[in-house]
VEXDREN-2710 file (C-alpha; in Angstrom, 1 decimal):
% VEXDREN-2710
k/r/px/py/pz
1/UNK/105.8/103.2/78.1
2/UNK/107.8/100.0/77.3
3/UNK/105.4/97.7/75.6
4/UNK/106.0/94.0/74.8
5/UNK/104.7/90.5/75.2
6/UNK/107.6/89.6/77.6
7/UNK/107.0/85.8/77.3
8/UNK/109.3/85.6/79.2
9/UNK/111.1/88.8/80.2
10/UNK/114.8/88.6/79.3
11/UNK/117.9/90.5/80.5
12/UNK/117.7/92.4/77.2
13/UNK/114.2/93.6/78.2
14/UNK/115.4/94.4/81.6
15/UNK/118.3/96.5/80.2
16/UNK/115.9/98.6/78.1
17/UNK/113.4/99.1/81.0
18/UNK/116.2/100.1/83.4
19/UNK/117.6/102.6/80.9
20/UNK/114.1/104.0/80.2
21/UNK/113.6/104.4/84.0
22/UNK/116.7/106.6/84.0
23/UNK/115.3/108.8/81.3
24/UNK/111.7/109.3/82.5
25/UNK/110.0/110.1/85.8
26/UNK/107.7/107.1/85.4
27/UNK/107.8/104.0/83.1
28/UNK/104.9/101.8/82.5
29/UNK/105.8/98.3/81.3
30/UNK/102.8/97.4/79.2
31/UNK/102.4/93.7/78.9
32/UNK/100.5/93.3/75.7
33/UNK/98.8/90.0/75.0
34/UNK/96.4/88.5/72.6
35/UNK/93.7/86.5/74.4
36/UNK/93.4/84.3/71.3
37/UNK/97.0/83.2/71.6
38/UNK/98.4/80.9/74.3
39/UNK/101.7/82.0/75.6
40/UNK/104.2/80.1/77.6
41/UNK/103.3/82.1/80.7
42/UNK/99.9/83.7/81.5
43/UNK/99.8/87.5/81.3
44/UNK/99.6/87.6/85.1
45/UNK/102.7/85.4/85.4
46/UNK/104.6/87.6/82.9
47/UNK/103.6/90.7/85.0
48/UNK/104.8/89.0/88.2
49/UNK/108.2/88.1/86.6
50/UNK/108.7/91.6/85.4
51/UNK/107.7/93.1/88.8
52/UNK/110.3/90.7/90.4
53/UNK/113.0/91.7/87.8
54/UNK/112.4/95.4/88.3
55/UNK/111.7/95.4/92.0
56/UNK/114.5/97.8/92.7
57/UNK/113.1/100.5/90.3
58/UNK/110.7/102.8/92.2
59/UNK/109.5/104.6/89.0
60/UNK/108.5/101.4/87.1
61/UNK/105.0/99.9/87.2
62/UNK/103.7/96.9/85.2
63/UNK/100.2/96.7/83.7
64/UNK/98.4/94.2/81.5
65/UNK/96.6/95.0/78.3
66/UNK/94.7/92.7/76.0
67/UNK/93.3/92.9/72.5
68/UNK/94.0/96.6/72.0
69/UNK/96.0/98.9/69.8
70/UNK/99.2/100.1/71.4
71/UNK/98.3/103.7/70.7
72/UNK/95.0/103.3/72.6
73/UNK/97.0/102.0/75.6
74/UNK/99.4/104.9/75.3
75/UNK/96.5/107.4/75.2
76/UNK/94.9/105.8/78.2
77/UNK/98.2/105.9/80.1
78/UNK/98.8/109.5/78.9
79/UNK/102.3/108.2/77.8
80/UNK/104.6/110.8/76.3
81/UNK/106.7/108.2/74.4
82/UNK/106.8/104.6/73.5
83/UNK/110.3/103.2/74.3
84/UNK/111.5/100.2/72.3
85/UNK/114.8/98.5/72.4
86/UNK/116.7/97.6/69.2
87/UNK/119.1/94.7/69.0
88/UNK/120.1/95.5/65.4
89/UNK/119.0/96.4/61.9
90/UNK/116.4/93.7/61.7
91/UNK/114.6/95.1/64.8
92/UNK/114.8/98.6/63.3
93/UNK/113.2/97.4/60.0
94/UNK/110.4/95.7/62.0
95/UNK/109.8/98.5/64.5
96/UNK/110.1/101.6/62.2
97/UNK/106.8/101.1/60.3
98/UNK/104.9/100.6/63.5
99/UNK/106.5/103.7/65.0
100/UNK/105.5/105.7/62.0
101/UNK/101.9/104.4/62.1
102/UNK/101.6/105.1/65.8
103/UNK/102.8/108.7/65.2
104/UNK/100.4/109.0/62.3
105/UNK/97.4/107.7/64.4
106/UNK/98.1/109.8/67.6
107/UNK/101.2/111.9/67.3
108/UNK/103.0/109.8/70.0
109/UNK/106.7/109.4/69.3
110/UNK/108.7/106.2/69.6
111/UNK/112.1/106.4/71.2
112/UNK/114.5/103.7/70.1
113/UNK/117.2/102.6/72.6
114/UNK/120.0/100.6/71.2
115/UNK/120.4/97.4/73.2
116/UNK/123.5/96.4/75.0
117/UNK/125.7/94.6/72.5
118/UNK/126.4/91.9/75.0
119/UNK/122.7/91.1/75.1
120/UNK/121.8/91.5/71.4
121/UNK/121.5/87.7/70.8
122/UNK/118.8/87.3/73.4
123/UNK/115.1/87.0/72.5
124/UNK/112.3/85.4/74.4
125/UNK/111.7/82.9/71.6
126/UNK/115.4/81.8/71.5
127/UNK/115.5/81.5/75.3
128/UNK/112.4/79.2/75.2
129/UNK/113.9/77.1/72.4
130/UNK/117.3/76.7/74.1
131/UNK/115.6/75.8/77.4
132/UNK/113.3/73.3/75.7
133/UNK/116.3/71.5/74.4
134/UNK/118.1/71.4/77.7
135/UNK/120.5/74.3/77.1
136/UNK/121.7/76.6/79.8
137/UNK/119.8/79.9/79.8
138/UNK/121.7/81.4/82.8
139/UNK/122.8/84.9/81.9
140/UNK/120.0/85.3/79.5
141/UNK/117.2/85.7/82.0
142/UNK/117.0/86.3/85.7
143/UNK/117.3/83.3/88.0
144/UNK/113.6/83.5/88.9
145/UNK/112.6/83.5/85.2
146/UNK/115.0/80.6/84.5
147/UNK/113.5/78.6/87.3
148/UNK/109.9/79.4/86.2
149/UNK/110.6/78.5/82.6
150/UNK/112.3/75.3/83.4
151/UNK/109.5/74.3/85.8
152/UNK/106.9/75.2/83.0
153/UNK/108.8/73.1/80.4
154/UNK/108.9/70.2/82.8
155/UNK/105.2/70.3/83.3
156/UNK/105.1/71.5/86.9
END
C-alpha cells in the first residue's frame, strides 16, 4: 500500500508507486483525506489524476479513504507492507515515528524507498505554490496534473 494525500500527485509520487509496483504483485494507492480539510482537489479528482498517471501499471489500483487510521486501512486491504518514499533525512525523521507506531499497533512493516535524487525537491505543496505564482511546473507533475492545477488556480 502506498498511502498519501496526493494533492496533487507529483512525479516523485509516481516514481515511488512505479518502483513499488515492480516489487509487489499488487499495489494499492490509498488516497487518504480528512473530510474536515479542504484540499486543492477533491478526493475523487486526486484518485482520477493518479489513475491517469499510473494507467500503464496493471498491478496498481487507487482507492479513497477518509477519517481513518492508516493501520485500519492496511488491515482492511490485507496489505503486507506500507511503502513510503523518502526524499531525504527530513522525510525519514517525520516518517520513522509513524512507521514504528504502525508496527506497534498492528505489526505491519513500513518499507522506505529512497526517492530519485532528480525528484527530491518536489512536493505537492511546493508545486502548488510555484504554480500559484505563475512558475513553470512542467517536469514536476504530469501534463494532465499541470493542466488541472492551472485550471483550478484560474478558477475554472
